[in-house]
C-alpha positions as a Markdown table, in Angstrom:
| # | Residue | x | y | z |
|---|---|---|---|---|
| 1 | Unk | 12.0 | -5.8 | 33.6 |
| 2 | Unk | 9.9 | -7.1 | 30.6 |
| 3 | Unk | 13.0 | -9.7 | 29.5 |
| 4 | Unk | 12.4 | -10.4 | 33.2 |
| 5 | Unk | 8.7 | -10.8 | 33.2 |
| 6 | Unk | 8.8 | -13.2 | 30.2 |
| 7 | Unk | 11.4 | -15.6 | 31.6 |
| 8 | Unk | 9.6 | -15.9 | 35.2 |
| 9 | Unk | 5.9 | -16.4 | 33.3 |
| 10 | Unk | 6.2 | -17.8 | 29.6 |
| 11 | Unk | 7.5 | -21.2 | 29.0 |
| 12 | Unk | 9.5 | -21.7 | 25.9 |
| 13 | Unk | 9.4 | -18.2 | 24.6 |
| 14 | Unk | 10.9 | -18.5 | 21.5 |
| 15 | Unk | 8.7 | -20.5 | 20.4 |
| 16 | Unk | 6.3 | -17.7 | 19.2 |
| 17 | Unk | 4.7 | -20.6 | 16.4 |
| 18 | Unk | 3.3 | -22.8 | 19.3 |
| 19 | Unk | -0.2 | -21.3 | 20.0 |
| 20 | Unk | 0.1 | -22.1 | 23.2 |
| 21 | Unk | 3.0 | -19.8 | 23.8 |
| 22 | Unk | 1.2 | -16.6 | 22.1 |
| 23 | Unk | -1.4 | -17.0 | 24.5 |
| 24 | Unk | 1.3 | -16.8 | 27.5 |
| 25 | Unk | 2.7 | -13.7 | 26.1 |
| 26 | Unk | -1.4 | -12.5 | 25.6 |
| 27 | Unk | -2.3 | -13.5 | 28.9 |
| 28 | Unk | 0.6 | -12.1 | 30.5 |
| 29 | Unk | 0.5 | -9.0 | 29.2 |
| 30 | Unk | -3.3 | -8.5 | 29.7 |
| 31 | Unk | -3.3 | -8.6 | 33.3 |
| 32 | Unk | -0.1 | -6.5 | 33.5 |
| 33 | Unk | -2.2 | -4.4 | 32.0 |
| 34 | Unk | -5.2 | -4.6 | 34.1 |
| 35 | Unk | -3.2 | -4.4 | 37.3 |
| 36 | Unk | -1.3 | -1.2 | 36.4 |
| 37 | Unk | -4.7 | 0.2 | 35.1 |
| 38 | Unk | -6.4 | -0.1 | 38.1 |
| 39 | Unk | -4.3 | 1.5 | 40.1 |
| 40 | Unk | -3.5 | 4.4 | 37.7 |
| 41 | Unk | -8.0 | 4.6 | 38.0 |
| 42 | Unk | -7.6 | 4.3 | 41.7 |
| 43 | Unk | -5.0 | 7.1 | 41.9 |
| 44 | Unk | -6.5 | 9.1 | 38.8 |
| 45 | Unk | -10.0 | 9.3 | 40.4 |
| 46 | Unk | -9.3 | 9.9 | 43.8 |
| 47 | Unk | -6.9 | 13.1 | 42.2 |
| 48 | Unk | -10.0 | 14.6 | 40.7 |
| 49 | Unk | -12.0 | 14.2 | 43.3 |
| 50 | Unk | -9.7 | 16.2 | 45.3 |
| 51 | Unk | -9.6 | 18.6 | 41.9 |
| 52 | Unk | -12.7 | 18.9 | 40.8 |
| 53 | Unk | -10.9 | 18.6 | 37.7 |
| 54 | Unk | -13.0 | 17.0 | 34.6 |
| 55 | Unk | -9.5 | 16.5 | 32.9 |
| 56 | Unk | -8.6 | 13.9 | 35.5 |
| 57 | Unk | -11.7 | 12.4 | 36.0 |
| 58 | Unk | -11.7 | 11.7 | 32.3 |
| 59 | Unk | -8.2 | 10.6 | 32.1 |
| 60 | Unk | -9.0 | 8.2 | 35.2 |
| 61 | Unk | -12.0 | 6.2 | 33.5 |
| 62 | Unk | -10.0 | 6.2 | 30.3 |
| 63 | Unk | -7.5 | 4.0 | 32.6 |
| 64 | Unk | -10.5 | 1.6 | 33.5 |
| 65 | Unk | -12.2 | 1.4 | 30.1 |
| 66 | Unk | -8.2 | 0.3 | 29.5 |
| 67 | Unk | -8.5 | -2.2 | 31.8 |
| 68 | Unk | -11.5 | -3.5 | 30.7 |
| 69 | Unk | -9.5 | -3.7 | 27.3 |
| 70 | Unk | -6.9 | -5.8 | 29.4 |
| 71 | Unk | -9.4 | -8.3 | 30.5 |
| 72 | Unk | -10.7 | -8.8 | 27.1 |
| 73 | Unk | -7.8 | -9.0 | 25.8 |
| 74 | Unk | -6.9 | -12.2 | 28.1 |
| 75 | Unk | -10.5 | -13.6 | 27.5 |
| 76 | Unk | -9.9 | -12.9 | 23.8 |
| 77 | Unk | -5.9 | -15.1 | 23.7 |
| 78 | Unk | -7.3 | -17.5 | 26.0 |
| 79 | Unk | -10.1 | -18.5 | 23.8 |
| 80 | Unk | -7.8 | -18.1 | 20.6 |
| 81 | Unk | -5.5 | -20.8 | 22.0 |
| 82 | Unk | -8.1 | -23.2 | 21.7 |
| 83 | Unk | -7.0 | -26.3 | 19.1 |
| 84 | Unk | -8.8 | -26.6 | 16.0 |
| 85 | Unk | -12.6 | -28.6 | 16.3 |
| 86 | Unk | -14.8 | -30.1 | 13.7 |
| 87 | Unk | -16.6 | -27.3 | 13.8 |
| 88 | Unk | -13.4 | -24.5 | 13.2 |
| 89 | Unk | -11.1 | -26.9 | 11.5 |
| 90 | Unk | -8.7 | -24.0 | 11.2 |
| 91 | Unk | -8.7 | -23.1 | 15.1 |
| 92 | Unk | -9.7 | -20.4 | 16.9 |
| 93 | Unk | -7.4 | -17.7 | 15.7 |
| 94 | Unk | -8.9 | -15.2 | 14.2 |
| 95 | Unk | -11.0 | -14.7 | 18.2 |
| 96 | Unk | -7.5 | -12.6 | 18.7 |
| 97 | Unk | -8.5 | -10.4 | 16.1 |
| 98 | Unk | -11.8 | -10.3 | 17.1 |
| 99 | Unk | -11.0 | -9.4 | 20.8 |
| 100 | Unk | -8.7 | -6.4 | 19.7 |
| 101 | Unk | -12.1 | -4.8 | 17.4 |
| 102 | Unk | -14.0 | -4.9 | 20.7 |
| 103 | Unk | -11.3 | -3.5 | 22.8 |
| 104 | Unk | -11.1 | -0.9 | 20.2 |
| 105 | Unk | -14.8 | 0.0 | 20.2 |
| 106 | Unk | -14.8 | 0.1 | 23.6 |
| 107 | Unk | -12.1 | 3.3 | 23.5 |
| 108 | Unk | -14.1 | 5.0 | 21.3 |
| 109 | Unk | -17.3 | 3.9 | 23.3 |
| 110 | Unk | -15.1 | 5.8 | 26.8 |
| 111 | Unk | -13.5 | 8.9 | 24.4 |
| 112 | Unk | -17.4 | 9.9 | 22.8 |
| 113 | Unk | -18.6 | 9.6 | 26.3 |
| 114 | Unk | -15.5 | 11.7 | 27.9 |
| 115 | Unk | -16.0 | 14.8 | 25.1 |
| 116 | Unk | -19.6 | 15.1 | 26.0 |
| 117 | Unk | -18.3 | 16.0 | 29.3 |
| 118 | Unk | -15.9 | 17.6 | 28.9 |
| 119 | Unk | -18.1 | 19.8 | 26.6 |
| 120 | Unk | -20.7 | 19.9 | 29.2 |
| 121 | Unk | -17.3 | 21.6 | 31.3 |
| 122 | Unk | -16.2 | 24.5 | 28.8 |
| 123 | Unk | -20.3 | 25.7 | 29.1 |
| 124 | Unk | -20.0 | 24.9 | 32.6 |
| 125 | Unk | -16.9 | 25.8 | 33.9 |
| 126 | Unk | -15.9 | 24.9 | 37.6 |
| 127 | Unk | -12.1 | 26.0 | 39.7 |
| 128 | Unk | -9.6 | 23.4 | 40.2 |
| 129 | Unk | -7.2 | 23.1 | 42.1 |
| 130 | Unk | -3.4 | 21.7 | 42.2 |
| 131 | Unk | -1.5 | 20.4 | 44.5 |
| 132 | Unk | 1.5 | 18.1 | 45.2 |
| 133 | Unk | -0.7 | 14.8 | 45.5 |
| 134 | Unk | -2.1 | 15.3 | 42.2 |
| 135 | Unk | 1.4 | 16.4 | 40.7 |
| 136 | Unk | 3.2 | 13.2 | 41.7 |
| 137 | Unk | 0.3 | 11.0 | 40.7 |
| 138 | Unk | 0.1 | 12.6 | 37.1 |
| 139 | Unk | 4.0 | 12.3 | 37.2 |
| 140 | Unk | 4.1 | 8.9 | 38.1 |
| 141 | Unk | 1.3 | 7.7 | 35.8 |
| 142 | Unk | 3.3 | 9.3 | 32.3 |
| 143 | Unk | 6.1 | 7.0 | 33.6 |
| 144 | Unk | 3.9 | 3.9 | 34.2 |
| 145 | Unk | 1.8 | 4.3 | 30.9 |
| 146 | Unk | 5.3 | 5.4 | 28.8 |
| 147 | Unk | 7.3 | 1.8 | 30.3 |
| 148 | Unk | 3.3 | 0.3 | 29.2 |
| 149 | Unk | 4.2 | 1.5 | 25.9 |
| 150 | Unk | 7.8 | -0.2 | 25.0 |
| 151 | Unk | 6.4 | -3.5 | 27.5 |
| 152 | Unk | 3.2 | -4.2 | 25.0 |
| 153 | Unk | 5.4 | -3.0 | 21.7 |
| 154 | Unk | 8.0 | -5.4 | 22.4 |
| 155 | Unk | 5.0 | -7.9 | 23.2 |
| 156 | Unk | 3.6 | -7.1 | 20.1 |
| 157 | Unk | 6.4 | -7.2 | 17.9 |
| 158 | Unk | 7.8 | -10.4 | 19.0 |
| 159 | Unk | 4.4 | -12.5 | 18.8 |
| 160 | Unk | 3.4 | -10.1 | 16.0 |
| 161 | Unk | 0.4 | -9.4 | 17.5 |
| 162 | Unk | -2.7 | -6.6 | 16.0 |
| 163 | Unk | -3.8 | -6.3 | 19.8 |
| 164 | Unk | -0.8 | -5.7 | 21.5 |
| 165 | Unk | -0.1 | -3.0 | 19.7 |
| 166 | Unk | -3.4 | -1.4 | 20.1 |
| 167 | Unk | -2.6 | -1.6 | 23.3 |
| 168 | Unk | 0.7 | -0.4 | 22.8 |
| 169 | Unk | -0.8 | 2.6 | 20.7 |
| 170 | Unk | -3.1 | 3.3 | 23.5 |
| 171 | Unk | -0.5 | 3.6 | 26.4 |
| 172 | Unk | 1.7 | 5.7 | 24.2 |
| 173 | Unk | -1.4 | 8.5 | 23.5 |
| 174 | Unk | -2.2 | 7.9 | 27.3 |
| 175 | Unk | 0.8 | 9.1 | 28.4 |
| 176 | Unk | 0.7 | 11.9 | 26.0 |
| 177 | Unk | -2.9 | 13.0 | 27.3 |
| 178 | Unk | -2.1 | 12.8 | 31.0 |
| 179 | Unk | 1.1 | 15.3 | 30.2 |
| 180 | Unk | -1.6 | 17.5 | 29.2 |
| 181 | Unk | -3.5 | 17.2 | 31.4 |
| 182 | Unk | -0.8 | 18.1 | 33.7 |
| 183 | Unk | 0.8 | 21.0 | 32.3 |
| 184 | Unk | -2.8 | 22.7 | 31.6 |
| 185 | Unk | -3.6 | 22.2 | 35.7 |
| 186 | Unk | -0.4 | 24.2 | 35.6 |
| 187 | Unk | -1.5 | 26.7 | 33.4 |
| 188 | Unk | -4.5 | 27.0 | 35.3 |
| 189 | Unk | -2.5 | 27.3 | 38.6 |
| 190 | Unk | -0.8 | 30.5 | 37.2 |
| 191 | Unk | -2.5 | 32.4 | 35.3 |
| 192 | Unk | -6.2 | 31.3 | 36.5 |
| 193 | Unk | -7.3 | 30.2 | 32.8 |
| 194 | Unk | -10.4 | 27.7 | 33.2 |
| 195 | Unk | -9.3 | 25.2 | 30.1 |
| 196 | Unk | -10.1 | 22.4 | 32.3 |
| 197 | Unk | -13.0 | 21.4 | 30.0 |
| 198 | Unk | -11.0 | 22.5 | 26.5 |
| 199 | Unk | -8.1 | 19.8 | 28.1 |
| 200 | Unk | -10.9 | 16.8 | 29.2 |
| 201 | Unk | -12.0 | 17.9 | 25.3 |
| 202 | Unk | -8.1 | 17.3 | 24.1 |
| 203 | Unk | -7.3 | 14.0 | 26.4 |
| 204 | Unk | -11.3 | 12.5 | 24.6 |
| 205 | Unk | -9.8 | 13.0 | 20.6 |
| 206 | Unk | -6.5 | 11.2 | 22.4 |
| 207 | Unk | -9.1 | 8.4 | 23.4 |
| 208 | Unk | -10.9 | 8.5 | 20.1 |
| 209 | Unk | -7.9 | 8.7 | 17.8 |
| 210 | Unk | -6.3 | 5.2 | 19.3 |
| 211 | Unk | -9.5 | 3.8 | 18.9 |
| 212 | Unk | -9.5 | 4.2 | 15.9 |
| 213 | Unk | -6.4 | 3.6 | 15.0 |
| 214 | Unk | -7.0 | -0.1 | 17.2 |
| 215 | Unk | -10.0 | -0.5 | 15.2 |
| 216 | Unk | -8.5 | -0.4 | 11.8 |
| 217 | Unk | -5.3 | -2.7 | 12.6 |
| 218 | Unk | -7.7 | -5.0 | 14.1 |
| 219 | Unk | -10.6 | -5.5 | 11.2 |
| 220 | Unk | -8.5 | -5.3 | 8.6 |
| 221 | Unk | -7.1 | -9.1 | 9.4 |
| 222 | Unk | -10.7 | -10.1 | 9.7 |
| 223 | Unk | -11.3 | -8.4 | 6.1 |
| 224 | Unk | -8.7 | -9.7 | 4.5 |
| 225 | Unk | -5.3 | -8.0 | 3.6 |
| 226 | Unk | -2.5 | -8.4 | 1.1 |
| 227 | Unk | 0.4 | -10.5 | 3.5 |
| 228 | Unk | 3.4 | -8.9 | 4.6 |
| 229 | Unk | 5.7 | -7.9 | 1.4 |
| 230 | Unk | 8.8 | -10.1 | 3.7 |
| 231 | Unk | 7.1 | -13.2 | 4.1 |
| 232 | Unk | 6.0 | -13.1 | 0.5 |
| 233 | Unk | 9.9 | -12.4 | -0.2 |
| 234 | Unk | 10.4 | -15.1 | 2.3 |
| 235 | Unk | 8.3 | -17.8 | -0.1 |
| 236 | Unk | 9.6 | -16.8 | -3.4 |
| 237 | Unk | 13.4 | -17.3 | -2.1 |
| 238 | Unk | 12.6 | -20.7 | -0.3 |
| 239 | Unk | 10.7 | -21.9 | -3.4 |
| 240 | Unk | 12.9 | -20.6 | -6.2 |
| 241 | Unk | 15.6 | -22.2 | -4.4 |
| 242 | Unk | 14.4 | -25.4 | -5.8 |
| 243 | Unk | 16.2 | -26.3 | -9.2 |
| 244 | Unk | 13.2 | -27.9 | -10.8 |
| 245 | Unk | 11.1 | -24.2 | -10.1 |
| 246 | Unk | 11.3 | -22.5 | -13.4 |
| 247 | Unk | 8.7 | -19.7 | -12.1 |
| 248 | Unk | 6.1 | -19.1 | -9.3 |
| 249 | Unk | 2.4 | -17.0 | -9.4 |
| 250 | Unk | -0.8 | -17.5 | -7.7 |
| 251 | Unk | 0.7 | -17.3 | -4.6 |
| 252 | Unk | -2.6 | -16.7 | -1.9 |
| 253 | Unk | -2.0 | -16.4 | 1.7 |
| 254 | Unk | -5.1 | -17.3 | 3.5 |
| 255 | Unk | -5.1 | -15.8 | 7.3 |
| 256 | Unk | -7.0 | -17.9 | 10.1 |
| 257 | Unk | -5.3 | -16.1 | 12.9 |
| 258 | Unk | -1.7 | -15.4 | 14.4 |
| 259 | Unk | 0.3 | -18.4 | 13.5 |
| 260 | Unk | -2.2 | -20.2 | 11.7 |
| 261 | Unk | -1.5 | -19.4 | 8.4 |
| 262 | Unk | -2.5 | -21.8 | 5.0 |
| 263 | Unk | -0.4 | -21.2 | 1.4 |
| 264 | Unk | -1.2 | -22.1 | -1.8 |
| 265 | Unk | 0.3 | -21.1 | -5.1 |
| 266 | Unk | 1.8 | -22.5 | -8.5 |
| 267 | Unk | 4.9 | -23.6 | -9.6 |
| 268 | Unk | 6.4 | -24.2 | -12.9 |
| 269 | Unk | 8.3 | -27.2 | -13.5 |
| 270 | Unk | 9.8 | -28.8 | -16.8 |
| 271 | Unk | 7.3 | -30.8 | -19.0 |
| 272 | Unk | 9.8 | -33.3 | -19.8 |
| 273 | Unk | 10.9 | -34.6 | -16.2 |
| 274 | Unk | 9.4 | -37.4 | -14.8 |
| 275 | Unk | 6.0 | -36.6 | -12.9 |
| 276 | Unk | 6.7 | -38.9 | -9.5 |
| 277 | Unk | 10.3 | -37.1 | -9.3 |
| 278 | Unk | 8.6 | -33.8 | -9.9 |
| 279 | Unk | 6.2 | -34.9 | -7.4 |
| 280 | Unk | 8.6 | -35.5 | -4.6 |
| 281 | Unk | 9.9 | -32.3 | -5.3 |
| 282 | Unk | 7.3 | -30.5 | -4.2 |
| 283 | Unk | 6.6 | -32.8 | -1.1 |
| 284 | Unk | 9.9 | -31.6 | 0.0 |
| 285 | Unk | 8.8 | -27.9 | -0.6 |
| 286 | Unk | 5.7 | -27.9 | 1.5 |
| 287 | Unk | 7.7 | -29.8 | 4.0 |
| 288 | Unk | 10.2 | -26.8 | 4.3 |
| 289 | Unk | 7.3 | -23.9 | 4.0 |
| 290 | Unk | 5.3 | -25.7 | 6.7 |
| 291 | Unk | 8.9 | -26.5 | 9.1 |
| 292 | Unk | 10.1 | -22.7 | 8.8 |
| 293 | Unk | 7.3 | -20.5 | 7.9 |
| 294 | Unk | 5.0 | -22.3 | 10.4 |
| 295 | Unk | 2.0 | -22.9 | 7.9 |
| 296 | Unk | 0.1 | -25.3 | 5.3 |
| 297 | Unk | 1.5 | -25.4 | 2.3 |
| 298 | Unk | -0.9 | -26.3 | -0.8 |
| 299 | Unk | 1.4 | -26.4 | -4.5 |
| 300 | Unk | 0.2 | -27.1 | -7.8 |
| 301 | Unk | 2.6 | -27.4 | -10.3 |
| 302 | Unk | 2.7 | -26.1 | -13.7 |
| 303 | Unk | 4.6 | -27.9 | -16.1 |
| 304 | Unk | 6.1 | -25.7 | -19.0 |
| 305 | Unk | 8.2 | -26.1 | -21.5 |
| 306 | Unk | 11.9 | -24.9 | -20.4 |
| 307 | Unk | 14.4 | -27.0 | -23.1 |
| 308 | Unk | 12.0 | -25.8 | -26.3 |
| 309 | Unk | 14.4 | -22.5 | -27.7 |
| 310 | Unk | 11.4 | -21.5 | -30.2 |
| 311 | Unk | 8.7 | -21.7 | -26.8 |
| 312 | Unk | 11.3 | -19.9 | -24.4 |
| 313 | Unk | 12.0 | -17.7 | -27.0 |
| 314 | Unk | 8.5 | -16.6 | -28.1 |
| 315 | Unk | 7.6 | -16.7 | -24.2 |
| 316 | Unk | 10.8 | -14.2 | -23.5 |
| 317 | Unk | 9.1 | -11.6 | -26.4 |
| 318 | Unk | 5.5 | -12.0 | -24.6 |
| 319 | Unk | 7.2 | -11.4 | -21.2 |
| 320 | Unk | 8.7 | -8.3 | -22.8 |
| 321 | Unk | 5.7 | -6.8 | -24.5 |
| 322 | Unk | 3.5 | -7.2 | -21.2 |
| 323 | Unk | 6.4 | -5.0 | -19.1 |
| 324 | Unk | 6.0 | -2.7 | -21.6 |
| 325 | Unk | 2.8 | -2.2 | -21.3 |
| 326 | Unk | 2.9 | -1.6 | -17.8 |
| 327 | Unk | 5.9 | -2.9 | -15.7 |
| 328 | Unk | 3.6 | -4.3 | -12.9 |
| 329 | Unk | 2.4 | -7.2 | -15.3 |
| 330 | Unk | 3.8 | -10.9 | -15.6 |
| 331 | Unk | 2.3 | -13.5 | -17.7 |
| 332 | Unk | 3.1 | -17.3 | -16.8 |
| 333 | Unk | 1.5 | -20.8 | -17.8 |
| 334 | Unk | 2.9 | -20.3 | -21.1 |
| 335 | Unk | 2.2 | -22.7 | -24.0 |
| 336 | Unk | 2.5 | -22.8 | -27.6 |
| 337 | Unk | 0.1 | -24.7 | -29.6 |
| 338 | Unk | 0.3 | -24.5 | -33.8 |
| 339 | Unk | -2.0 | -25.3 | -36.4 |
| 340 | Unk | -2.8 | -25.4 | -40.1 |
| 341 | Unk | -3.8 | -21.7 | -40.2 |
| 342 | Unk | -2.7 | -19.9 | -37.0 |
| 343 | Unk | -0.6 | -20.3 | -33.9 |
| 344 | Unk | -2.4 | -20.2 | -30.6 |
| 345 | Unk | -0.2 | -18.4 | -27.4 |
| 346 | Unk | -1.8 | -19.4 | -24.4 |
| 347 | Unk | -1.0 | -17.7 | -20.9 |
| 348 | Unk | -2.0 | -16.1 | -18.0 |
| 349 | Unk | -1.4 | -12.0 | -17.5 |
| 350 | Unk | -0.9 | -11.2 | -14.1 |
| 351 | Unk | -2.3 | -7.5 | -13.1 |
| 352 | Unk | -2.2 | -5.8 | -9.6 |
| 353 | Unk | -5.0 | -4.8 | -7.8 |
| 354 | Unk | -6.9 | -1.5 | -8.6 |
| 355 | Unk | -4.9 | -1.6 | -12.2 |
| 356 | Unk | -5.4 | 1.4 | -14.3 |
| 357 | Unk | -6.5 | -0.6 | -17.5 |
| 358 | Unk | -9.6 | -3.1 | -17.1 |
| 359 | Unk | -9.2 | -6.8 | -18.2 |
| 360 | Unk | -11.1 | -6.5 | -21.3 |
| 361 | Unk | -8.6 | -3.8 | -21.8 |
| 362 | Unk | -5.5 | -5.7 | -20.7 |
| 363 | Unk | -6.7 | -8.3 | -23.0 |
| 364 | Unk | -7.2 | -6.6 | -26.2 |
| 365 | Unk | -3.5 | -4.4 | -25.4 |
| 366 | Unk | -2.0 | -7.4 | -25.3 |
| 367 | Unk | -3.4 | -9.2 | -28.2 |
| 368 | Unk | -2.7 | -6.4 | -30.1 |
| 369 | Unk | 1.0 | -6.4 | -29.2 |
| 370 | Unk | 1.1 | -10.5 | -29.7 |
| 371 | Unk | -0.2 | -9.7 | -33.5 |
| 372 | Unk | 3.2 | -7.3 | -33.2 |
| 373 | Unk | 5.5 | -11.0 | -33.4 |
| 374 | Unk | 3.8 | -12.3 | -36.5 |
| 375 | Unk | 0.6 | -12.2 | -37.9 |
| 376 | Unk | 0.5 | -15.9 | -37.5 |
| 377 | Unk | 0.0 | -15.5 | -33.9 |
| 378 | Unk | -3.1 | -15.2 | -32.3 |
| 379 | Unk | -3.2 | -14.6 | -27.7 |
| 380 | Unk | -5.2 | -17.0 | -25.7 |
| 381 | Unk | -5.5 | -15.4 | -22.5 |
| 382 | Unk | -6.4 | -15.4 | -18.7 |
| 383 | Unk | -6.5 | -12.4 | -16.3 |
| 384 | Unk | -5.4 | -13.3 | -13.3 |
| 385 | Unk | -5.2 | -11.0 | -9.6 |
| 386 | Unk | -2.5 | -10.4 | -7.9 |
| 387 | Unk | -3.2 | -11.2 | -4.2 |
| 388 | Unk | 0.4 | -10.5 | -3.0 |
């Protein structure tokens, strides 16, 4: 069914790097969510009135909030698909994250309100009735929400969309919540226990949990988060495949919205090769990254000695010292500057985020270690933070 909808409503569905194609995916998913959630709201609201069940009514308004969220999804994807302009040179892709965050806030507000109403029902319980009409509606709702889970999950995975993945999670929690409500009504029907208000609380907690997860998934890209490891490995493999490149470091992935990435990195190249030849190779790498990963790439080249056995040997010793201090430490931009009284070993040390040692402690430890190679060596160290 999902593939049929994709073929019917999305042109060039495989070209997910195109913002226009992403927009069509988002709009199709949003419109589908609007239609199905409004249908579920109407059916459940009617069932809630008939049975006088706060749990069913709460579940109905949860579907209404989902319909509102789908409207925001459509608007968000439409706005995110707008091209770059003078005020927004990197496009409007982050609006997709913002719309997802707004959806999460709406979900959590609805959960809080339903929690309040359910607690009131616990304090003042009322009899509920269970009929065949209600059972059919609730069973159908579970099946529809399960289909929406698979539908949104597939769309979210295909275009790597946080709002679509949030919609999938919300649909799964809705299916579970509706199932719990139906089970509870059955318990009340057969035992006479008035647990409707407690079920309403449980449903509201499902909603709050889904809203919190959606907020986390959409807020993290806005605040800035590390790129996915598979993307980092892909970039490294593509760059290191070039014969002139002997190392890569200072890789930063700037996220301006799905499909709008900018990559900056440094590559180590032989210092004794022709600079025009190296520049041509760098241009080729930038073009390959742009065509393969749909990103803008800016590469800085760092010339290093690769054919000087003495310098290479010193570099390997210092790299081993860094690894001995901690397996996560790496060095780059290694240079040797000899002098009449001492020799400077100049290099950068890359430390991961939240490293156990401060920058000053890393520098002191590496300087002590370098002295073990020879008393004539003095380490000039710059500490870099890893962003991947």
